[in-house]
C-alpha angles and dihedrals in degrees: 000000000000093000091056089062093054115108109263116240129290092029095086091057094044091049090052091052091052092054094066109018095169096051118099118264101174136017119194116169108306092343124098122188114200123217090252089050090052090052089052090052090051091050093049092048092047091052091050093048094046091051087056090056099258118151143119113359096004113133111237121184116206112208107170143125121262095278136130088251091055092051091046090052091056092048090049093051090051092047088056090051096249127157100245122211120192116217114215116217094216097061122121120241089259091055093047089051093047095052100039091044093060104090099295110169098192140007120211105202141170132184095282121116090259091049094048092049092046091054089058093055101034090111111176093348119117108257113219113183108215093227091060093071109100110245108219099190119219123003114274119198094325093293091122096052114136114247119269115267110281101186128094121232092252097047116107109262103178141008112206111197124215130170117277128217090268093048093257113120121257118211118226105206122207129187125233086250092056094044090048093058089076091062101051093115096186094048102051115130111260094250092047091048090054091049094050090048086071094057095098091126111015120191109216121187142156111047141324086237087075106090092209092059095045093046097047092044088056092047090049090054090045091058094046098261132136124244112221116206116198123223105240128348111329095194097091090048105025095141095052090049090052090047097046096046097037091237115195099185135027135171116209142165119235098279092058090051091054094049091048093051092047091052094048092045098043104031104025092237111189109239094154092129090064113110102164129033108179118193114204141160098054130005117272120234110270093240090053092052089048090052090050092052092047093049101037105025128225096344099098121113131167127202129200123198146118138235087252096052113022116222114353104174140009131209110210133197087246092059090048092050093048101039103018102165096042095038095053089058093049140071093230132243127328114259113251092252092054115081101201124190133174112224138184126237090278093054096254118140117254127214122252114287097030119110119236143128117308115237126184135193127187146117092267100064124102122275094222147318101280111262092343111108095167094054091044092053090055093062108020125064118167092331094313112124122211105214092190087221120123122223150124143222119248127216091275094054093253117145118234127195116217105169146310136274090214132057096255126144120196110214116179088339090305118128110235121183117217094207092054092050091047091053092053093048092047089054091074112100092230096050118089099177135006131192129182131198135178121230127189110262127190093214102045105017090245132010132211116240122185133201121196132188109208121230092222138005096305134047123210115261123264093250092056092050092042090053091053092051093045092052094048104035110013135256097294092064095054109117117248088214135014114204122193115222130183092198129024118222111248135207123235087267091057095252125129108278103231092177090059090047091051091051090049091049090051090055097256135123110266089205092056 
Protein backbone atom coordinates (compact mmCIF):
# COMPACT_ATOMS: atom_id res chain seq x y z
CA UNK A 1 0.00 0.00 0.00
CA UNK A 2 2.94 2.33 0.58
CA UNK A 3 3.79 2.45 -3.13
CA UNK A 4 0.27 3.64 -3.95
CA UNK A 5 0.90 6.75 -1.85
CA UNK A 6 4.07 7.65 -3.76
CA UNK A 7 3.76 10.69 -6.05
CA UNK A 8 3.08 9.51 -9.59
CA UNK A 9 5.66 10.52 -12.19
CA UNK A 10 6.24 13.26 -13.34
CA UNK A 11 5.12 15.00 -10.14
CA UNK A 12 8.53 14.70 -8.38
CA UNK A 13 10.21 16.56 -11.25
CA UNK A 14 7.47 19.19 -11.48
CA UNK A 15 7.62 19.74 -7.73
CA UNK A 16 11.37 20.28 -7.94
CA UNK A 17 10.89 22.87 -10.69
CA UNK A 18 8.34 24.76 -8.56
CA UNK A 19 10.76 25.04 -5.65
CA UNK A 20 13.18 27.32 -7.52
CA UNK A 21 11.36 28.85 -10.51
CA UNK A 22 14.13 31.38 -11.29
CA UNK A 23 16.98 28.85 -11.29
CA UNK A 24 18.19 27.53 -14.68
CA UNK A 25 16.79 24.23 -15.91
CA UNK A 26 18.28 24.07 -19.41
CA UNK A 27 21.10 25.82 -21.23
CA UNK A 28 21.34 25.54 -25.01
CA UNK A 29 23.84 27.84 -26.67
CA UNK A 30 23.05 31.40 -25.59
CA UNK A 31 19.57 30.41 -24.43
CA UNK A 32 18.70 29.65 -20.82
CA UNK A 33 15.32 28.23 -19.80
CA UNK A 34 14.48 28.74 -16.14
CA UNK A 35 12.67 26.15 -14.09
CA UNK A 36 9.61 28.34 -14.08
CA UNK A 37 9.92 28.73 -17.84
CA UNK A 38 10.12 24.96 -18.23
CA UNK A 39 6.96 24.56 -16.16
CA UNK A 40 5.25 27.04 -18.47
CA UNK A 41 6.34 25.00 -21.49
CA UNK A 42 4.95 21.86 -19.87
CA UNK A 43 1.67 23.63 -19.15
CA UNK A 44 1.36 24.93 -22.71
CA UNK A 45 2.09 21.52 -24.18
CA UNK A 46 -0.39 19.84 -21.82
CA UNK A 47 -3.13 22.27 -22.83
CA UNK A 48 -2.49 21.61 -26.50
CA UNK A 49 -2.47 17.83 -26.01
CA UNK A 50 -5.58 17.86 -23.84
CA UNK A 51 -7.46 19.91 -26.44
CA UNK A 52 -6.61 17.17 -28.95
CA UNK A 53 -8.23 14.58 -26.69
CA UNK A 54 -5.07 13.10 -25.18
CA UNK A 55 -5.27 11.67 -21.67
CA UNK A 56 -4.84 8.46 -19.67
CA UNK A 57 -3.91 5.48 -21.81
CA UNK A 58 -3.65 7.39 -25.10
CA UNK A 59 -0.50 6.52 -27.04
CA UNK A 60 1.57 9.63 -27.75
CA UNK A 61 4.73 9.45 -29.85
CA UNK A 62 7.35 12.13 -29.20
CA UNK A 63 9.49 12.84 -32.28
CA UNK A 64 11.56 15.92 -31.49
CA UNK A 65 15.07 17.23 -31.34
CA UNK A 66 16.96 17.41 -28.07
CA UNK A 67 15.40 20.70 -26.94
CA UNK A 68 13.72 22.01 -23.79
CA UNK A 69 10.44 21.97 -25.72
CA UNK A 70 10.89 18.28 -26.58
CA UNK A 71 11.54 17.40 -22.94
CA UNK A 72 8.57 19.52 -21.84
CA UNK A 73 6.32 17.71 -24.32
CA UNK A 74 7.24 14.36 -22.79
CA UNK A 75 6.60 15.65 -19.26
CA UNK A 76 3.25 17.05 -20.38
CA UNK A 77 2.21 13.75 -21.96
CA UNK A 78 3.08 11.95 -18.74
CA UNK A 79 1.22 14.53 -16.65
CA UNK A 80 -1.88 13.76 -18.73
CA UNK A 81 -1.41 10.04 -18.11
CA UNK A 82 -0.49 9.15 -21.69
CA UNK A 83 1.47 6.13 -22.86
CA UNK A 84 4.57 7.82 -24.24
CA UNK A 85 6.55 6.37 -27.15
CA UNK A 86 9.98 7.77 -27.98
CA UNK A 87 10.83 7.96 -31.69
CA UNK A 88 14.47 7.28 -32.51
CA UNK A 89 15.96 9.37 -35.33
CA UNK A 90 18.16 6.55 -36.65
CA UNK A 91 15.33 4.15 -37.51
CA UNK A 92 14.84 2.85 -41.03
CA UNK A 93 11.60 3.59 -42.88
CA UNK A 94 10.41 0.08 -42.04
CA UNK A 95 11.00 0.70 -38.34
CA UNK A 96 9.23 4.09 -38.40
CA UNK A 97 6.26 2.46 -40.09
CA UNK A 98 6.21 -0.47 -37.67
CA UNK A 99 6.19 1.72 -34.54
CA UNK A 100 3.90 4.49 -35.69
CA UNK A 101 1.50 1.98 -37.17
CA UNK A 102 0.88 0.28 -33.82
CA UNK A 103 -2.08 2.15 -32.39
CA UNK A 104 -0.46 5.58 -31.94
CA UNK A 105 -3.11 8.20 -31.13
CA UNK A 106 -0.98 11.30 -31.62
CA UNK A 107 2.46 12.30 -32.85
CA UNK A 108 4.21 15.33 -31.34
CA UNK A 109 6.74 16.42 -33.97
CA UNK A 110 9.08 19.28 -34.76
CA UNK A 111 11.35 19.97 -37.73
CA UNK A 112 14.08 17.55 -36.66
CA UNK A 113 14.91 14.48 -38.80
CA UNK A 114 12.90 12.31 -36.42
CA UNK A 115 9.98 14.72 -36.56
CA UNK A 116 10.02 14.93 -40.36
CA UNK A 117 10.14 11.15 -40.69
CA UNK A 118 7.41 10.67 -38.09
CA UNK A 119 5.08 13.01 -40.02
CA UNK A 120 5.38 10.71 -43.03
CA UNK A 121 4.29 7.65 -41.09
CA UNK A 122 1.81 9.19 -38.66
CA UNK A 123 -1.06 7.42 -40.44
CA UNK A 124 -4.36 8.07 -38.66
CA UNK A 125 -2.67 9.54 -35.60
CA UNK A 126 -3.35 13.17 -34.72
CA UNK A 127 -0.35 15.23 -35.79
CA UNK A 128 0.55 17.96 -33.30
CA UNK A 129 3.44 20.17 -34.47
CA UNK A 130 5.46 21.16 -31.41
CA UNK A 131 5.57 24.81 -32.45
CA UNK A 132 1.77 25.04 -32.39
CA UNK A 133 1.60 24.85 -28.59
CA UNK A 134 1.16 28.38 -27.19
CA UNK A 135 4.20 29.39 -25.18
CA UNK A 136 3.00 31.31 -22.16
CA UNK A 137 6.34 32.59 -20.92
CA UNK A 138 6.98 32.68 -17.20
CA UNK A 139 4.51 31.43 -14.65
CA UNK A 140 1.91 33.99 -13.63
CA UNK A 141 -0.05 33.46 -10.46
CA UNK A 142 -0.14 29.69 -10.87
CA UNK A 143 -2.37 29.91 -13.95
CA UNK A 144 0.21 28.06 -16.02
CA UNK A 145 0.59 25.13 -13.65
CA UNK A 146 0.64 21.73 -15.39
CA UNK A 147 -2.37 19.52 -14.62
CA UNK A 148 -2.18 17.10 -11.67
CA UNK A 149 -1.03 13.61 -12.57
CA UNK A 150 -3.87 11.62 -14.07
CA UNK A 151 -2.26 8.18 -14.37
CA UNK A 152 -2.41 5.31 -11.92
CA UNK A 153 0.78 3.61 -10.72
CA UNK A 154 0.07 0.47 -12.76
CA UNK A 155 -0.80 2.26 -16.00
CA UNK A 156 1.77 2.03 -18.80
CA UNK A 157 3.89 5.18 -18.79
CA UNK A 158 6.39 4.55 -21.54
CA UNK A 159 7.16 2.10 -24.32
CA UNK A 160 10.87 2.04 -25.21
CA UNK A 161 11.40 0.43 -28.59
CA UNK A 162 14.39 -1.70 -29.47
CA UNK A 163 15.05 -3.87 -32.50
CA UNK A 164 13.57 -7.37 -32.50
CA UNK A 165 15.10 -10.55 -33.87
CA UNK A 166 13.39 -9.95 -37.22
CA UNK A 167 14.51 -6.33 -37.40
CA UNK A 168 11.08 -5.03 -36.39
CA UNK A 169 11.14 -3.00 -33.17
CA UNK A 170 9.94 -4.51 -29.90
CA UNK A 171 8.41 -2.22 -27.33
CA UNK A 172 9.52 -2.57 -23.70
CA UNK A 173 6.59 -1.26 -21.66
CA UNK A 174 7.05 0.23 -18.20
CA UNK A 175 4.43 1.30 -15.68
CA UNK A 176 4.26 4.69 -14.00
CA UNK A 177 5.27 2.89 -10.80
CA UNK A 178 8.43 1.46 -12.40
CA UNK A 179 9.37 4.76 -14.07
CA UNK A 180 8.81 6.61 -10.80
CA UNK A 181 11.40 4.49 -8.95
CA UNK A 182 14.15 6.48 -10.67
CA UNK A 183 12.92 9.68 -9.01
CA UNK A 184 12.70 8.61 -5.36
CA UNK A 185 15.39 11.02 -4.29
CA UNK A 186 15.57 9.82 -0.69
CA UNK A 187 15.72 6.15 -1.64
CA UNK A 188 18.53 6.09 -4.16
CA UNK A 189 21.19 3.46 -3.58
CA UNK A 190 24.27 4.97 -1.88
CA UNK A 191 26.45 4.64 -4.98
CA UNK A 192 23.79 6.12 -7.22
CA UNK A 193 23.22 8.99 -4.79
CA UNK A 194 26.94 9.82 -4.88
CA UNK A 195 26.92 9.70 -8.68
CA UNK A 196 23.90 11.98 -9.00
CA UNK A 197 25.43 14.42 -6.56
CA UNK A 198 27.89 15.24 -9.37
CA UNK A 199 25.15 16.21 -11.83
CA UNK A 200 25.46 19.93 -11.22
CA UNK A 201 25.91 20.54 -14.96
CA UNK A 202 24.85 17.50 -16.97
CA UNK A 203 25.64 17.28 -20.68
CA UNK A 204 22.76 15.54 -22.45
CA UNK A 205 22.96 14.61 -26.10
CA UNK A 206 21.51 12.20 -28.62
CA UNK A 207 17.73 12.06 -28.35
CA UNK A 208 14.97 12.22 -25.75
CA UNK A 209 13.91 8.83 -27.10
CA UNK A 210 16.88 7.35 -25.22
CA UNK A 211 15.60 6.44 -21.75
CA UNK A 212 19.01 7.00 -20.17
CA UNK A 213 19.07 10.66 -21.32
CA UNK A 214 15.50 11.36 -20.25
CA UNK A 215 15.96 9.69 -16.87
CA UNK A 216 19.23 11.35 -15.97
CA UNK A 217 18.03 14.75 -17.17
CA UNK A 218 15.07 14.42 -14.79
CA UNK A 219 17.33 13.33 -11.96
CA UNK A 220 19.62 16.27 -12.65
CA UNK A 221 16.65 18.64 -12.34
CA UNK A 222 15.50 16.81 -9.23
CA UNK A 223 18.82 17.48 -7.48
CA UNK A 224 18.93 21.16 -8.48
CA UNK A 225 21.29 20.80 -11.43
CA UNK A 226 21.24 22.28 -14.92
CA UNK A 227 20.91 20.22 -18.11
CA UNK A 228 23.22 21.50 -20.84
CA UNK A 229 22.12 20.78 -24.42
CA UNK A 230 24.84 21.10 -27.06
CA UNK A 231 24.27 22.78 -30.38
CA UNK A 232 24.98 20.10 -32.95
CA UNK A 233 26.60 16.72 -32.39
CA UNK A 234 29.12 16.90 -29.50
CA UNK A 235 30.76 13.54 -30.30
CA UNK A 236 33.49 14.87 -32.59
CA UNK A 237 34.37 17.54 -30.03
CA UNK A 238 33.22 16.12 -26.70
CA UNK A 239 36.22 17.40 -24.73
CA UNK A 240 35.91 21.03 -25.95
CA UNK A 241 32.19 20.98 -25.12
CA UNK A 242 32.96 19.75 -21.60
CA UNK A 243 35.65 22.40 -21.25
CA UNK A 244 33.61 25.30 -22.65
CA UNK A 245 30.44 24.59 -20.66
CA UNK A 246 32.17 23.46 -17.41
CA UNK A 247 30.36 20.11 -17.56
CA UNK A 248 30.43 18.10 -14.34
CA UNK A 249 28.70 14.93 -15.56
CA UNK A 250 28.34 13.17 -18.89
CA UNK A 251 26.97 9.79 -20.00
CA UNK A 252 28.53 8.31 -23.10
CA UNK A 253 28.82 5.04 -25.01
CA UNK A 254 32.27 3.69 -25.81
CA UNK A 255 32.98 5.88 -28.89
CA UNK A 256 32.51 9.06 -26.88
CA UNK A 257 34.94 7.76 -24.27
CA UNK A 258 37.60 7.15 -26.90
CA UNK A 259 37.20 10.60 -28.46
CA UNK A 260 37.33 12.25 -25.06
CA UNK A 261 40.51 10.41 -24.07
CA UNK A 262 42.16 11.19 -27.40
CA UNK A 263 41.40 14.90 -27.01
CA UNK A 264 42.72 15.04 -23.44
CA UNK A 265 45.80 13.02 -24.35
CA UNK A 266 46.63 14.75 -27.63
CA UNK A 267 45.46 18.33 -27.14
CA UNK A 268 45.54 18.80 -23.38
CA UNK A 269 41.86 19.75 -23.25
CA UNK A 270 40.89 21.00 -19.79
CA UNK A 271 38.11 18.79 -18.42
CA UNK A 272 38.95 19.45 -14.79
CA UNK A 273 35.34 20.34 -13.97
CA UNK A 274 34.27 16.78 -14.81
CA UNK A 275 33.21 14.79 -11.75
CA UNK A 276 31.37 11.87 -13.34
CA UNK A 277 32.05 10.14 -16.66
CA UNK A 278 29.52 7.30 -17.03
CA UNK A 279 30.14 4.70 -19.75
CA UNK A 280 26.99 2.90 -20.90
CA UNK A 281 25.66 0.87 -23.80
CA UNK A 282 28.38 -1.78 -23.91
CA UNK A 283 31.35 -2.38 -21.60
CA UNK A 284 34.55 -0.53 -22.42
CA UNK A 285 37.76 -2.47 -22.84
CA UNK A 286 39.59 -2.74 -19.47
CA UNK A 287 42.67 -0.97 -20.79
CA UNK A 288 40.49 1.93 -21.99
CA UNK A 289 38.88 2.26 -18.57
CA UNK A 290 42.34 2.15 -17.01
CA UNK A 291 43.50 4.91 -19.35
CA UNK A 292 40.46 6.98 -18.40
CA UNK A 293 41.19 6.60 -14.69
CA UNK A 294 44.86 7.48 -15.20
CA UNK A 295 44.06 10.56 -17.30
CA UNK A 296 40.95 11.86 -15.56
CA UNK A 297 41.20 10.57 -12.01
CA UNK A 298 38.45 8.98 -9.90
CA UNK A 299 35.57 10.16 -12.06
CA UNK A 300 34.99 6.99 -14.11
CA UNK A 301 31.78 4.98 -13.71
CA UNK A 302 30.31 2.21 -15.84
CA UNK A 303 26.68 1.12 -15.98
CA UNK A 304 25.20 -2.16 -17.19
CA UNK A 305 21.56 -2.55 -18.12
CA UNK A 306 19.12 -3.37 -20.88
CA UNK A 307 16.12 -1.77 -22.52
CA UNK A 308 14.01 -4.40 -20.75
CA UNK A 309 15.40 -3.73 -17.29
CA UNK A 310 16.94 -0.32 -16.95
CA UNK A 311 20.21 -0.16 -15.03
CA UNK A 312 21.18 -3.45 -13.39
CA UNK A 313 24.65 -2.79 -12.01
CA UNK A 314 27.04 0.10 -11.49
CA UNK A 315 30.83 0.18 -11.39
CA UNK A 316 32.00 2.98 -9.09
CA UNK A 317 35.34 4.79 -8.65
CA UNK A 318 35.50 3.22 -5.19
CA UNK A 319 35.35 -0.30 -6.61
CA UNK A 320 38.03 0.59 -9.15
CA UNK A 321 40.29 2.02 -6.46
CA UNK A 322 39.85 -1.00 -4.16
CA UNK A 323 39.88 -3.84 -6.70
CA UNK A 324 41.45 -2.23 -9.77
CA UNK A 325 42.33 -5.27 -11.90
CA UNK A 326 39.11 -7.19 -11.26
CA UNK A 327 36.89 -4.10 -11.30
CA UNK A 328 38.11 -2.85 -14.68
CA UNK A 329 37.02 -6.16 -16.23
CA UNK A 330 33.60 -6.01 -14.57
CA UNK A 331 30.35 -4.05 -14.80
CA UNK A 332 30.26 -3.38 -11.08
CA UNK A 333 27.80 -4.42 -8.41
CA UNK A 334 24.05 -4.95 -8.82
CA UNK A 335 21.95 -2.07 -7.56
CA UNK A 336 20.04 -2.93 -4.36
CA UNK A 337 16.70 -3.02 -6.21
CA UNK A 338 18.05 -5.55 -8.74
CA UNK A 339 18.05 -9.16 -7.56
CA UNK A 340 20.64 -10.71 -9.88
CA UNK A 341 21.25 -14.46 -10.15
CA UNK A 342 23.41 -16.56 -12.44
CA UNK A 343 21.56 -19.64 -13.71
CA UNK A 344 22.31 -22.70 -15.79
CA UNK A 345 20.47 -23.73 -18.96
CA UNK A 346 17.75 -25.33 -16.83
CA UNK A 347 17.16 -22.15 -14.84
CA UNK A 348 18.84 -23.37 -11.64
CA UNK A 349 21.00 -20.88 -9.70
CA UNK A 350 24.76 -21.33 -9.93
CA UNK A 351 27.32 -20.60 -7.19
CA UNK A 352 29.68 -17.59 -7.39
CA UNK A 353 32.43 -18.00 -9.95
CA UNK A 354 30.49 -20.22 -12.34
CA UNK A 355 29.41 -18.83 -15.70
CA UNK A 356 25.76 -18.91 -16.64
CA UNK A 357 22.93 -16.73 -17.88
CA UNK A 358 22.23 -13.52 -15.98
CA UNK A 359 18.69 -13.21 -14.62
CA UNK A 360 17.27 -10.20 -12.82
CA UNK A 361 14.16 -9.55 -10.77
CA UNK A 362 12.97 -6.21 -9.42
CA UNK A 363 10.24 -3.58 -9.49
CA UNK A 364 12.03 -1.61 -12.20
CA UNK A 365 11.90 -4.15 -15.05
CA UNK A 366 9.45 -3.96 -17.93
CA UNK A 367 5.96 -5.41 -17.66
CA UNK A 368 5.98 -6.90 -21.16
CA UNK A 369 6.90 -6.43 -24.77
CA UNK A 370 4.00 -4.31 -25.96
CA UNK A 371 1.36 -6.49 -27.66
CA UNK A 372 3.79 -9.39 -28.06
CA UNK A 373 2.96 -12.23 -25.69
CA UNK A 374 5.20 -14.77 -27.39
CA UNK A 375 8.31 -12.59 -27.16
CA UNK A 376 7.43 -11.66 -23.57
CA UNK A 377 7.16 -15.33 -22.57
CA UNK A 378 10.68 -15.94 -23.91
CA UNK A 379 12.28 -13.55 -21.42
CA UNK A 380 9.84 -13.09 -18.50
CA UNK A 381 8.73 -15.82 -16.12
CA UNK A 382 6.92 -14.78 -12.97
CA UNK A 383 8.71 -11.45 -12.87
CA UNK A 384 12.16 -13.00 -13.50
CA UNK A 385 13.87 -11.48 -16.56
CA UNK A 386 16.25 -13.50 -18.71
CA UNK A 387 18.85 -11.02 -19.92
CA UNK A 388 20.30 -13.57 -22.38
CA UNK A 389 23.72 -12.29 -21.31
CA UNK A 390 26.27 -14.70 -19.87
CA UNK A 391 28.35 -13.83 -16.85
CA UNK A 392 29.55 -14.62 -13.35
CA UNK A 393 30.27 -13.02 -9.99
CA UNK A 394 33.86 -12.83 -8.77
CA UNK A 395 35.08 -13.16 -5.19
CA UNK A 396 34.45 -9.45 -4.55
CA UNK A 397 30.82 -9.62 -5.66
CA UNK A 398 31.52 -7.81 -8.93
CA UNK A 399 29.51 -8.88 -11.98
CA UNK A 400 31.41 -9.89 -15.13
CA UNK A 401 29.95 -10.28 -18.64
CA UNK A 402 31.37 -13.14 -20.69
CA UNK A 403 29.09 -13.45 -23.72
CA UNK A 404 25.51 -13.75 -24.94
CA UNK A 405 23.05 -16.55 -25.50
CA UNK A 406 21.59 -14.66 -28.47
CA UNK A 407 23.15 -13.33 -31.64
CA UNK A 408 23.13 -9.69 -30.62
CA UNK A 409 25.81 -7.14 -31.46
CA UNK A 410 25.97 -3.83 -29.56
CA UNK A 411 27.17 -1.03 -31.86
CA UNK A 412 27.37 2.42 -30.31
CA UNK A 413 24.91 1.19 -27.65
CA UNK A 414 22.47 0.17 -30.42
CA UNK A 415 21.11 -3.39 -30.40
CA UNK A 416 21.80 -5.10 -33.75
CA UNK A 417 20.54 -8.61 -34.44
CA UNK A 418 22.78 -10.89 -36.49
CA UNK A 419 19.87 -12.97 -37.80
CA UNK A 420 18.07 -9.88 -39.09
CA UNK A 421 21.21 -8.65 -40.90
CA UNK A 422 21.80 -12.11 -42.38
CA UNK A 423 18.28 -12.20 -43.74
CA UNK A 424 18.72 -8.85 -45.47
CA UNK A 425 22.04 -9.86 -47.02
CA UNK A 426 20.65 -13.21 -48.15
CA UNK A 427 17.84 -11.37 -49.90
CA UNK A 428 20.20 -10.22 -52.66
CA UNK A 429 19.87 -12.35 -55.78
CA UNK A 430 23.63 -12.89 -55.99
CA UNK A 431 24.10 -14.01 -52.37
CA UNK A 432 23.76 -17.70 -51.58
CA UNK A 433 24.61 -17.59 -47.87
CA UNK A 434 25.28 -14.82 -45.36
CA UNK A 435 26.69 -14.95 -41.84
CA UNK A 436 27.24 -12.12 -39.39
CA UNK A 437 29.42 -11.93 -36.29
CA UNK A 438 30.23 -9.24 -33.76
CA UNK A 439 33.80 -8.45 -32.82
CA UNK A 440 34.97 -6.15 -29.99
CA UNK A 441 35.83 -2.73 -31.39
CA UNK A 442 37.56 0.12 -29.59
CA UNK A 443 35.57 2.76 -31.46
CA UNK A 444 32.03 1.37 -31.28
CA UNK A 445 32.11 -1.22 -28.48
CA UNK A 446 31.40 -3.96 -31.01
CA UNK A 447 31.35 -3.96 -34.81
CA UNK A 448 29.32 -5.95 -37.31
CA UNK A 449 31.28 -8.11 -39.74
CA UNK A 450 29.58 -10.03 -42.54
CA UNK A 451 30.59 -13.02 -44.63
CA UNK A 452 28.81 -13.86 -47.86
CA UNK A 453 29.01 -16.84 -50.18
CA UNK A 454 28.12 -15.71 -53.73
CA UNK A 455 25.54 -17.57 -55.78
CA UNK A 456 27.68 -17.32 -58.91
CA UNK A 457 31.11 -16.09 -59.86
CA UNK A 458 30.69 -12.59 -58.47
CA UNK A 459 29.36 -11.21 -55.21
CA UNK A 460 27.66 -7.80 -54.95
CA UNK A 461 29.85 -4.98 -53.70
CA UNK A 462 29.94 -3.89 -50.08
CA UNK A 463 28.20 -0.59 -50.81
CA UNK A 464 25.25 -2.38 -52.39
CA UNK A 465 24.88 -4.74 -49.43
CA UNK A 466 25.44 -1.92 -46.93
CA UNK A 467 22.69 0.09 -48.60
CA UNK A 468 20.26 -2.81 -48.28
CA UNK A 469 21.01 -3.20 -44.56
CA UNK A 470 20.81 0.54 -43.91
CA UNK A 471 17.43 0.79 -45.60
CA UNK A 472 15.98 -2.20 -43.75
CA UNK A 473 17.54 -2.00 -40.30
CA UNK A 474 19.21 1.39 -39.85
CA UNK A 475 22.77 2.67 -39.90
CA UNK A 476 23.98 0.85 -36.77
CA UNK A 477 23.43 -2.57 -38.37
CA UNK A 478 25.55 -1.84 -41.46
CA UNK A 479 28.54 -4.26 -41.55
CA UNK A 480 31.96 -2.74 -41.01
CA UNK A 481 33.37 -5.32 -43.45
CA UNK A 482 31.89 -7.74 -45.97
CA UNK A 483 34.15 -10.69 -46.75
CA UNK A 484 33.48 -12.98 -49.69
CA UNK A 485 34.00 -16.68 -48.97
CA UNK A 486 33.73 -19.66 -51.27
CA UNK A 487 33.44 -22.05 -48.33
CA UNK A 488 32.25 -21.39 -44.81
CA UNK A 489 34.22 -22.99 -41.94
CA UNK A 490 32.17 -25.67 -40.21
CA UNK A 491 32.09 -27.15 -36.74
CA UNK A 492 32.42 -30.88 -36.08
CA UNK A 493 28.63 -31.04 -36.18
CA UNK A 494 28.60 -29.58 -39.68
CA UNK A 495 27.25 -26.17 -38.63
CA UNK A 496 28.77 -22.81 -39.59
CA UNK A 497 31.63 -22.12 -37.18
CA UNK A 498 30.86 -18.62 -35.93
CA UNK A 499 33.83 -18.68 -33.57
CA UNK A 500 36.14 -19.21 -36.53
CA UNK A 501 34.39 -16.42 -38.43
CA UNK A 502 34.80 -14.07 -35.48
CA UNK A 503 38.52 -14.87 -35.31
CA UNK A 504 38.79 -14.25 -39.03
CA UNK A 505 36.94 -10.93 -38.72
CA UNK A 506 39.32 -9.88 -35.97
CA UNK A 507 42.29 -10.52 -38.26
CA UNK A 508 43.38 -13.81 -36.71
CA UNK A 509 43.91 -17.31 -38.01
CA UNK A 510 40.72 -19.38 -37.49
CA UNK A 511 42.82 -22.53 -37.48
CA UNK A 512 45.00 -21.24 -34.67
